[in-house]
C-alpha atoms as an extended CHARMM CRD file, in Angstrom:
* protein
*
       227  EXT
         1         1  MET       CA           -133.1910000000       57.3940000000      -34.8450000000  PROA      1               0.0000000000
         2         2  GLY       CA           -130.7230000000       58.7670000000      -37.3960000000  PROA      2               0.0000000000
         3         3  GLU       CA           -129.9130000000       58.6120000000      -41.0860000000  PROA      3               0.0000000000
         4         4  MET       CA           -126.8940000000       58.7650000000      -43.3700000000  PROA      4               0.0000000000
         5         5  VAL       CA           -126.2860000000       62.1230000000      -45.0800000000  PROA      5               0.0000000000
         6         6  SER       CA           -123.6530000000       63.6170000000      -47.3830000000  PROA      6               0.0000000000
         7         7  PHE       CA           -121.9720000000       66.9710000000      -46.9390000000  PROA      7               0.0000000000
         8         8  ALA       CA           -119.3960000000       69.0220000000      -48.8290000000  PROA      8               0.0000000000
         9         9  SER       CA           -115.7500000000       68.5790000000      -47.7880000000  PROA      9               0.0000000000
        10        10  ASN       CA           -112.6700000000       70.0190000000      -49.4790000000  PROA      10              0.0000000000
        11        11  GLY       CA           -114.1780000000       70.0940000000      -52.9550000000  PROA      11              0.0000000000
        12        12  GLY       CA           -115.6890000000       66.6200000000      -52.5800000000  PROA      12              0.0000000000
        13        13  THR       CA           -118.1700000000       64.9580000000      -50.2780000000  PROA      13              0.0000000000
        14        14  CYS       CA           -118.1040000000       63.0110000000      -47.0230000000  PROA      14              0.0000000000
        15        15  GLU       CA           -120.8600000000       60.8940000000      -45.5200000000  PROA      15              0.0000000000
        16        16  GLY       CA           -121.9630000000       60.8710000000      -41.9340000000  PROA      16              0.0000000000
        17        17  TYR       CA           -124.6360000000       59.6580000000      -39.5520000000  PROA      17              0.0000000000
        18        18  LEU       CA           -127.0810000000       62.4030000000      -38.5470000000  PROA      18              0.0000000000
        19        19  ALA       CA           -129.3580000000       62.2100000000      -35.5070000000  PROA      19              0.0000000000
        20        20  VAL       CA           -131.9450000000       64.9440000000      -34.8550000000  PROA      20              0.0000000000
        21        21  PRO       CA           -133.7560000000       65.3710000000      -31.5140000000  PROA      21              0.0000000000
        22        22  ALA       CA           -137.4610000000       64.6560000000      -31.1610000000  PROA      22              0.0000000000
        23        23  ALA       CA           -138.0860000000       68.3760000000      -30.7190000000  PROA      23              0.0000000000
        24        24  GLY       CA           -136.8320000000       68.8820000000      -34.2800000000  PROA      24              0.0000000000
        25        25  SER       CA           -134.0110000000       71.3250000000      -33.5390000000  PROA      25              0.0000000000
        26        26  GLY       CA           -131.0870000000       71.9140000000      -31.2060000000  PROA      26              0.0000000000
        27        27  ALA       CA           -127.4490000000       72.9260000000      -30.9000000000  PROA      27              0.0000000000
        28        28  GLY       CA           -125.0150000000       71.1620000000      -33.2370000000  PROA      28              0.0000000000
        29        29  VAL       CA           -122.4700000000       68.5560000000      -32.1590000000  PROA      29              0.0000000000
        30        30  ILE       CA           -119.9270000000       66.6300000000      -34.2500000000  PROA      30              0.0000000000
        31        31  VAL       CA           -119.1640000000       63.1090000000      -32.9730000000  PROA      31              0.0000000000
        32        32  VAL       CA           -115.6610000000       61.9950000000      -33.9440000000  PROA      32              0.0000000000
        33        33  GLN       CA           -115.1250000000       58.2370000000      -34.1940000000  PROA      33              0.0000000000
        34        34  GLU       CA           -112.5330000000       55.9340000000      -32.6730000000  PROA      34              0.0000000000
        35        35  TRP       CA           -110.1420000000       54.0170000000      -34.9270000000  PROA      35              0.0000000000
        36        36  TRP       CA           -112.7670000000       51.3040000000      -35.5060000000  PROA      36              0.0000000000
        37        37  GLY       CA           -114.6440000000       53.4890000000      -38.0150000000  PROA      37              0.0000000000
        38        38  LEU       CA           -118.2890000000       54.6060000000      -38.0750000000  PROA      38              0.0000000000
        39        39  VAL       CA           -119.4640000000       51.5890000000      -36.0910000000  PROA      39              0.0000000000
        40        40  GLY       CA           -122.6410000000       51.0160000000      -34.0840000000  PROA      40              0.0000000000
        41        41  HSD       CA           -121.1820000000       52.4870000000      -30.8870000000  PROA      41              0.0000000000
        42        42  VAL       CA           -120.4880000000       55.8300000000      -32.5950000000  PROA      42              0.0000000000
        43        43  LYS       CA           -124.0100000000       55.9550000000      -34.0080000000  PROA      43              0.0000000000
        44        44  ASP       CA           -125.3380000000       55.1490000000      -30.5470000000  PROA      44              0.0000000000
        45        45  VAL       CA           -123.4190000000       58.1180000000      -29.1320000000  PROA      45              0.0000000000
        46        46  ALA       CA           -124.9140000000       60.3980000000      -31.7980000000  PROA      46              0.0000000000
        47        47  ASP       CA           -128.3700000000       59.0620000000      -30.8780000000  PROA      47              0.0000000000
        48        48  ARG       CA           -127.6690000000       59.7710000000      -27.2110000000  PROA      48              0.0000000000
        49        49  PHE       CA           -126.7630000000       63.3640000000      -28.0410000000  PROA      49              0.0000000000
        50        50  ALA       CA           -130.0180000000       63.6740000000      -29.9910000000  PROA      50              0.0000000000
        51        51  ALA       CA           -131.8920000000       62.3490000000      -26.9630000000  PROA      51              0.0000000000
        52        52  GLU       CA           -130.2460000000       65.1690000000      -24.9740000000  PROA      52              0.0000000000
        53        53  GLY       CA           -131.5690000000       67.7450000000      -27.4600000000  PROA      53              0.0000000000
        54        54  PHE       CA           -128.5960000000       68.1490000000      -29.8270000000  PROA      54              0.0000000000
        55        55  VAL       CA           -128.3970000000       67.7560000000      -33.6110000000  PROA      55              0.0000000000
        56        56  ALA       CA           -125.5100000000       65.2790000000      -33.8670000000  PROA      56              0.0000000000
        57        57  LEU       CA           -123.4090000000       64.4000000000      -36.9130000000  PROA      57              0.0000000000
        58        58  ALA       CA           -120.8440000000       61.5820000000      -36.9220000000  PROA      58              0.0000000000
        59        59  PRO       CA           -118.6450000000       61.8730000000      -40.0520000000  PROA      59              0.0000000000
        60        60  ASP       CA           -117.3050000000       58.6960000000      -41.6580000000  PROA      60              0.0000000000
        61        61  PHE       CA           -113.5830000000       59.4480000000      -41.7860000000  PROA      61              0.0000000000
        62        62  PHE       CA           -112.7500000000       56.0080000000      -43.1860000000  PROA      62              0.0000000000
        63        63  HSD       CA           -115.3330000000       56.4290000000      -45.9830000000  PROA      63              0.0000000000
        64        64  GLY       CA           -117.1090000000       53.1310000000      -45.4700000000  PROA      64              0.0000000000
        65        65  ALA       CA           -114.3140000000       51.0310000000      -43.9340000000  PROA      65              0.0000000000
        66        66  LYS       CA           -114.7600000000       49.7000000000      -40.3840000000  PROA      66              0.0000000000
        67        67  THR       CA           -113.4660000000       46.8440000000      -38.2900000000  PROA      67              0.0000000000
        68        68  ASP       CA           -113.4680000000       45.2390000000      -34.8560000000  PROA      68              0.0000000000
        69        69  GLU       CA           -109.8950000000       43.9220000000      -35.1960000000  PROA      69              0.0000000000
        70        70  PRO       CA           -107.1230000000       46.0110000000      -33.6070000000  PROA      70              0.0000000000
        71        71  ASP       CA           -104.5530000000       45.2240000000      -36.3270000000  PROA      71              0.0000000000
        72        72  GLU       CA           -106.9580000000       46.3240000000      -39.0550000000  PROA      72              0.0000000000
        73        73  ALA       CA           -107.9330000000       49.3940000000      -37.0340000000  PROA      73              0.0000000000
        74        74  MET       CA           -104.2540000000       50.3530000000      -36.8060000000  PROA      74              0.0000000000
        75        75  ARG       CA           -103.9190000000       49.9460000000      -40.5570000000  PROA      75              0.0000000000
        76        76  LEU       CA           -106.9190000000       52.1940000000      -41.1320000000  PROA      76              0.0000000000
        77        77  LEU       CA           -105.5670000000       54.7740000000      -38.7040000000  PROA      77              0.0000000000
        78        78  MET       CA           -102.1200000000       54.7940000000      -40.2920000000  PROA      78              0.0000000000
        79        79  GLY       CA           -103.7360000000       55.2280000000      -43.7000000000  PROA      79              0.0000000000
        80        80  LEU       CA           -105.8420000000       58.1660000000      -42.5410000000  PROA      80              0.0000000000
        81        81  ALA       CA           -104.6780000000       61.4660000000      -43.9510000000  PROA      81              0.0000000000
        82        82  MET       CA           -104.9460000000       63.7510000000      -40.9450000000  PROA      82              0.0000000000
        83        83  ASP       CA           -105.2410000000       66.8530000000      -43.0990000000  PROA      83              0.0000000000
        84        84  GLN       CA           -108.1930000000       65.2960000000      -44.9390000000  PROA      84              0.0000000000
        85        85  ALA       CA           -109.8010000000       64.2680000000      -41.6520000000  PROA      85              0.0000000000
        86        86  ALA       CA           -109.3900000000       67.8530000000      -40.4590000000  PROA      86              0.0000000000
        87        87  LYS       CA           -111.0960000000       69.1200000000      -43.6120000000  PROA      87              0.0000000000
        88        88  ASP       CA           -113.9170000000       66.6200000000      -43.0730000000  PROA      88              0.0000000000
        89        89  ILE       CA           -114.4600000000       68.0640000000      -39.5770000000  PROA      89              0.0000000000
        90        90  GLN       CA           -114.5090000000       71.5840000000      -41.0220000000  PROA      90              0.0000000000
        91        91  GLY       CA           -117.0060000000       70.4190000000      -43.6410000000  PROA      91              0.0000000000
        92        92  ALA       CA           -119.1590000000       68.8280000000      -40.9520000000  PROA      92              0.0000000000
        93        93  ALA       CA           -119.0980000000       72.0260000000      -38.9050000000  PROA      93              0.0000000000
        94        94  ARG       CA           -120.1680000000       74.1200000000      -41.8740000000  PROA      94              0.0000000000
        95        95  TYR       CA           -122.8580000000       71.6100000000      -42.7810000000  PROA      95              0.0000000000
        96        96  LEU       CA           -124.3380000000       71.7130000000      -39.2860000000  PROA      96              0.0000000000
        97        97  THR       CA           -124.2650000000       75.4850000000      -38.9320000000  PROA      97              0.0000000000
        98        98  GLY       CA           -125.9510000000       75.7490000000      -42.3140000000  PROA      98              0.0000000000
        99        99  ARG       CA           -128.8990000000       73.5510000000      -41.2890000000  PROA      99              0.0000000000
       100       100  SER       CA           -132.1470000000       75.2780000000      -40.3330000000  PROA      100             0.0000000000
       101       101  ASP       CA           -132.6760000000       72.8740000000      -37.4180000000  PROA      101             0.0000000000
       102       102  VAL       CA           -129.3420000000       73.7970000000      -35.7780000000  PROA      102             0.0000000000
       103       103  THR       CA           -130.0070000000       76.5930000000      -33.3310000000  PROA      103             0.0000000000
       104       104  SER       CA           -126.4440000000       77.3190000000      -32.1860000000  PROA      104             0.0000000000
       105       105  ARG       CA           -124.1460000000       79.7930000000      -33.9580000000  PROA      105             0.0000000000
       106       106  GLY       CA           -121.2150000000       77.4470000000      -33.4200000000  PROA      106             0.0000000000
       107       107  VAL       CA           -120.9530000000       73.7090000000      -32.8140000000  PROA      107             0.0000000000
       108       108  GLY       CA           -119.2760000000       71.3190000000      -30.4330000000  PROA      108             0.0000000000
       109       109  ALA       CA           -116.9160000000       68.4830000000      -31.3630000000  PROA      109             0.0000000000
       110       110  VAL       CA           -116.6900000000       65.3840000000      -29.1500000000  PROA      110             0.0000000000
       111       111  GLY       CA           -114.2590000000       62.5880000000      -29.9790000000  PROA      111             0.0000000000
       112       112  PHE       CA           -112.8730000000       59.3530000000      -28.5930000000  PROA      112             0.0000000000
       113       113  CYS       CA           -109.3030000000       57.9630000000      -28.7360000000  PROA      113             0.0000000000
       114       114  MET       CA           -107.8630000000       59.1810000000      -32.0730000000  PROA      114             0.0000000000
       115       115  GLY       CA           -111.1450000000       61.0750000000      -32.4640000000  PROA      115             0.0000000000
       116       116  GLY       CA           -110.4490000000       62.8020000000      -29.1690000000  PROA      116             0.0000000000
       117       117  SER       CA           -107.2990000000       64.2720000000      -30.6500000000  PROA      117             0.0000000000
       118       118  LEU       CA           -109.1260000000       65.2810000000      -33.8240000000  PROA      118             0.0000000000
       119       119  ALA       CA           -111.9190000000       66.8840000000      -31.8080000000  PROA      119             0.0000000000
       120       120  LEU       CA           -109.4490000000       68.9450000000      -29.7840000000  PROA      120             0.0000000000
       121       121  TRP       CA           -107.5600000000       69.9130000000      -32.9270000000  PROA      121             0.0000000000
       122       122  SER       CA           -110.7890000000       70.9190000000      -34.6370000000  PROA      122             0.0000000000
       123       123  GLY       CA           -111.1700000000       73.7760000000      -32.1880000000  PROA      123             0.0000000000
       124       124  ALA       CA           -107.9920000000       75.2720000000      -33.6390000000  PROA      124             0.0000000000
       125       125  LEU       CA           -108.9620000000       74.5810000000      -37.2590000000  PROA      125             0.0000000000
       126       126  ALA       CA           -112.6270000000       75.4700000000      -37.6240000000  PROA      126             0.0000000000
       127       127  ASP       CA           -114.0720000000       78.8060000000      -36.5920000000  PROA      127             0.0000000000
       128       128  GLU       CA           -117.4370000000       77.1000000000      -36.1620000000  PROA      128             0.0000000000
       129       129  VAL       CA           -116.1630000000       74.6960000000      -33.4560000000  PROA      129             0.0000000000
       130       130  GLN       CA           -116.6270000000       76.5980000000      -30.2030000000  PROA      130             0.0000000000
       131       131  VAL       CA           -116.3800000000       73.6820000000      -27.7720000000  PROA      131             0.0000000000
       132       132  ALA       CA           -114.1420000000       70.6050000000      -28.1090000000  PROA      132             0.0000000000
       133       133  VAL       CA           -114.2060000000       67.5090000000      -25.9000000000  PROA      133             0.0000000000
       134       134  GLY       CA           -111.5900000000       64.7590000000      -26.0540000000  PROA      134             0.0000000000
       135       135  PHE       CA           -112.1950000000       61.4070000000      -24.3700000000  PROA      135             0.0000000000
       136       136  TYR       CA           -108.8730000000       59.6530000000      -23.6160000000  PROA      136             0.0000000000
       137       137  PRO       CA           -107.3020000000       61.3610000000      -26.6300000000  PROA      137             0.0000000000
       138       138  ALA       CA           -104.5140000000       59.3940000000      -28.2800000000  PROA      138             0.0000000000
       139       139  MET       CA           -102.3720000000       62.2630000000      -29.4350000000  PROA      139             0.0000000000
       140       140  PRO       CA           -100.4390000000       61.6460000000      -32.6720000000  PROA      140             0.0000000000
       141       141  TRP       CA            -99.3850000000       65.2940000000      -32.6610000000  PROA      141             0.0000000000
       142       142  GLU       CA            -96.3440000000       64.4490000000      -34.7660000000  PROA      142             0.0000000000
       143       143  ARG       CA            -98.7700000000       63.6320000000      -37.6170000000  PROA      143             0.0000000000
       144       144  MET       CA           -100.8710000000       66.7250000000      -37.0330000000  PROA      144             0.0000000000
       145       145  SER       CA            -98.3490000000       69.4860000000      -36.2460000000  PROA      145             0.0000000000
       146       146  PRO       CA           -101.1520000000       71.4830000000      -34.6230000000  PROA      146             0.0000000000
       147       147  THR       CA           -101.2090000000       75.1850000000      -33.9600000000  PROA      147             0.0000000000
       148       148  TRP       CA           -103.6570000000       76.4080000000      -31.3540000000  PROA      148             0.0000000000
       149       149  GLY       CA           -104.0480000000       80.1180000000      -32.0990000000  PROA      149             0.0000000000
       150       150  ASN       CA           -107.7200000000       79.8880000000      -33.0550000000  PROA      150             0.0000000000
       151       151  TYR       CA           -108.7440000000       78.8400000000      -29.5350000000  PROA      151             0.0000000000
       152       152  ALA       CA           -109.2750000000       82.3480000000      -28.1480000000  PROA      152             0.0000000000
       153       153  SER       CA           -112.6060000000       82.4920000000      -26.2830000000  PROA      153             0.0000000000
       154       154  LYS       CA           -113.2420000000       78.7820000000      -26.9160000000  PROA      154             0.0000000000
       155       155  THR       CA           -113.5270000000       75.9260000000      -24.4280000000  PROA      155             0.0000000000
       156       156  ALA       CA           -112.0340000000       72.4420000000      -24.3490000000  PROA      156             0.0000000000
       157       157  MET       CA           -112.6090000000       69.5030000000      -22.0170000000  PROA      157             0.0000000000
       158       158  ILE       CA           -110.3820000000       66.4460000000      -21.6680000000  PROA      158             0.0000000000
       159       159  HSD       CA           -111.3920000000       63.1620000000      -20.0240000000  PROA      159             0.0000000000
       160       160  ALA       CA           -108.1190000000       61.3680000000      -19.2280000000  PROA      160             0.0000000000
       161       161  SER       CA           -107.8240000000       57.6840000000      -18.3610000000  PROA      161             0.0000000000
       162       162  GLU       CA           -105.3480000000       56.3590000000      -15.8330000000  PROA      162             0.0000000000
       163       163  GLU       CA           -104.1650000000       53.7170000000      -18.3060000000  PROA      163             0.0000000000
       164       164  ASP       CA           -103.0410000000       56.4810000000      -20.6730000000  PROA      164             0.0000000000
       165       165  GLY       CA           -101.0980000000       58.3030000000      -17.9640000000  PROA      165             0.0000000000
       166       166  THR       CA           -103.8410000000       60.5730000000      -16.5890000000  PROA      166             0.0000000000
       167       167  SER       CA           -103.8620000000       64.3060000000      -17.2680000000  PROA      167             0.0000000000
       168       168  LYS       CA           -100.1050000000       64.3290000000      -16.6410000000  PROA      168             0.0000000000
       169       169  ALA       CA            -99.4460000000       62.5280000000      -19.9380000000  PROA      169             0.0000000000
       170       170  GLU       CA            -97.2150000000       64.5100000000      -22.2650000000  PROA      170             0.0000000000
       171       171  GLY       CA            -99.7430000000       64.6610000000      -25.0840000000  PROA      171             0.0000000000
       172       172  VAL       CA           -102.4680000000       65.9930000000      -22.8160000000  PROA      172             0.0000000000
       173       173  GLN       CA           -100.1480000000       68.6030000000      -21.3570000000  PROA      173             0.0000000000
       174       174  THR       CA            -99.1050000000       69.7080000000      -24.8530000000  PROA      174             0.0000000000
       175       175  ALA       CA           -102.7310000000       70.3030000000      -25.7960000000  PROA      175             0.0000000000
       176       176  VAL       CA           -103.5400000000       72.0950000000      -22.5460000000  PROA      176             0.0000000000
       177       177  ALA       CA           -100.5330000000       74.4040000000      -22.8180000000  PROA      177             0.0000000000
       178       178  GLY       CA           -101.3360000000       75.2850000000      -26.4430000000  PROA      178             0.0000000000
       179       179  ILE       CA           -105.0210000000       75.9420000000      -25.8460000000  PROA      179             0.0000000000
       180       180  GLU       CA           -104.4370000000       78.0680000000      -22.7680000000  PROA      180             0.0000000000
       181       181  ALA       CA           -101.6600000000       80.0600000000      -24.4620000000  PROA      181             0.0000000000
       182       182  ALA       CA           -104.1040000000       80.8430000000      -27.2770000000  PROA      182             0.0000000000
       183       183  GLY       CA           -106.6400000000       82.2430000000      -24.8230000000  PROA      183             0.0000000000
       184       184  GLY       CA           -108.8860000000       79.2050000000      -24.5310000000  PROA      184             0.0000000000
       185       185  ASP       CA           -110.1930000000       77.5120000000      -21.4150000000  PROA      185             0.0000000000
       186       186  VAL       CA           -109.5600000000       73.8360000000      -20.6130000000  PROA      186             0.0000000000
       187       187  GLU       CA           -111.3270000000       71.6080000000      -18.1080000000  PROA      187             0.0000000000
       188       188  ILE       CA           -109.4960000000       68.3390000000      -17.3400000000  PROA      188             0.0000000000
       189       189  TYR       CA           -110.8450000000       65.3150000000      -15.5000000000  PROA      189             0.0000000000
       190       190  ASP       CA           -109.0160000000       62.1880000000      -14.3630000000  PROA      190             0.0000000000
       191       191  TYR       CA           -110.8300000000       58.9150000000      -13.7850000000  PROA      191             0.0000000000
       192       192  PRO       CA           -108.9800000000       56.8030000000      -11.1840000000  PROA      192             0.0000000000
       193       193  GLY       CA           -108.4380000000       53.1870000000      -12.1660000000  PROA      193             0.0000000000
       194       194  SER       CA           -109.8880000000       53.7530000000      -15.6410000000  PROA      194             0.0000000000
       195       195  HSD       CA           -108.8450000000       51.9850000000      -18.8110000000  PROA      195             0.0000000000
       196       196  HSD       CA           -108.4580000000       53.5260000000      -22.2220000000  PROA      196             0.0000000000
       197       197  ALA       CA           -111.9080000000       53.4550000000      -23.9060000000  PROA      197             0.0000000000
       198       198  PHE       CA           -113.7400000000       53.4490000000      -20.5800000000  PROA      198             0.0000000000
       199       199  PHE       CA           -116.7280000000       55.1020000000      -22.2960000000  PROA      199             0.0000000000
       200       200  ASN       CA           -117.1760000000       52.3770000000      -24.9170000000  PROA      200             0.0000000000
       201       201  ASP       CA           -119.8840000000       50.0330000000      -23.6360000000  PROA      201             0.0000000000
       202       202  ARG       CA           -119.1760000000       47.6550000000      -26.5270000000  PROA      202             0.0000000000
       203       203  ARG       CA           -115.7950000000       46.8500000000      -24.9170000000  PROA      203             0.0000000000
       204       204  PRO       CA           -116.5290000000       45.2080000000      -21.5660000000  PROA      204             0.0000000000
       205       205  GLU       CA           -112.8260000000       44.7790000000      -20.7950000000  PROA      205             0.0000000000
       206       206  ALA       CA           -112.4540000000       48.5850000000      -20.6870000000  PROA      206             0.0000000000
       207       207  TYR       CA           -115.9150000000       49.9810000000      -19.9820000000  PROA      207             0.0000000000
       208       208  SER       CA           -116.7210000000       51.6330000000      -16.6580000000  PROA      208             0.0000000000
       209       209  GLU       CA           -120.3350000000       52.5770000000      -16.0300000000  PROA      209             0.0000000000
       210       210  GLU       CA           -119.4190000000       54.9770000000      -13.2280000000  PROA      210             0.0000000000
       211       211  HSD       CA           -116.7360000000       56.8410000000      -15.1550000000  PROA      211             0.0000000000
       212       212  SER       CA           -118.7980000000       56.8250000000      -18.3460000000  PROA      212             0.0000000000
       213       213  THR       CA           -121.7990000000       58.3220000000      -16.5590000000  PROA      213             0.0000000000
       214       214  ASN       CA           -119.7170000000       61.0680000000      -14.9470000000  PROA      214             0.0000000000
       215       215  ALA       CA           -117.9110000000       61.9540000000      -18.1790000000  PROA      215             0.0000000000
       216       216  TRP       CA           -121.1660000000       62.0560000000      -20.1470000000  PROA      216             0.0000000000
       217       217  ARG       CA           -122.8340000000       64.3340000000      -17.6130000000  PROA      217             0.0000000000
       218       218  ARG       CA           -119.9010000000       66.7300000000      -17.6370000000  PROA      218             0.0000000000
       219       219  THR       CA           -119.8120000000       66.7570000000      -21.4420000000  PROA      219             0.0000000000
       220       220  VAL       CA           -123.5300000000       67.3930000000      -21.8880000000  PROA      220             0.0000000000
       221       221  GLU       CA           -123.5190000000       70.1440000000      -19.2420000000  PROA      221             0.0000000000
       222       222  LEU       CA           -120.5530000000       71.8720000000      -20.9200000000  PROA      222             0.0000000000
       223       223  LEU       CA           -122.1060000000       71.7300000000      -24.3930000000  PROA      223             0.0000000000
       224       224  GLY       CA           -125.4400000000       72.8970000000      -23.0620000000  PROA      224             0.0000000000
       225       225  SER       CA           -123.9110000000       75.8960000000      -21.3040000000  PROA      225             0.0000000000
       226       226  ARG       CA           -121.6180000000       77.0300000000      -24.1520000000  PROA      226             0.0000000000
       227       227  LEU       CA           -123.6170000000       76.4310000000      -27.3280000000  PROA      227             0.0000000000
């Protein structure tokens, strides 16, 4: 359904996978990858957003590198410059809002695992990101040093897994407190008995069809109502 595109980012360029709905236009959504890279699952998620009527862009934060091995994924994550990833998200947001087929004034950002953290952070970094959704966000806040002041009048949603400590986990509570103090709204959902990565249907050891379906419905409804 989609194609690879390039967009401006911090004086350079970044590539990403773009999926456009059959109607030809829609609200913009950034899909933020897990630590595996821009793999088939991430492209599938972008295609699913397009099927729901959104123009979806999944940036390639690892710039071509991808893996299915946890040790290699950790190496890629540790080598990721968080400030550069943040700039890539800002570039993606500006790229989407500048497209004639994007009908929303702002965009949403939806991320998974490390991408969940980046998606939530993007709401504080990019004026264009009006809605941020983090699926089981793995919060390396010590590498991000986030400030949340740009969240006034914005909305965030967090899907927390039980394996990660539910919504009571320290990292989740840090994000919630910062967003709310800045004047943003946060919706939080726990998924009893869920594993980390319960949305990833390429990982049968973690995937839950029930939890995935519920989280997807809530995410699409939120984006549809706010963008």
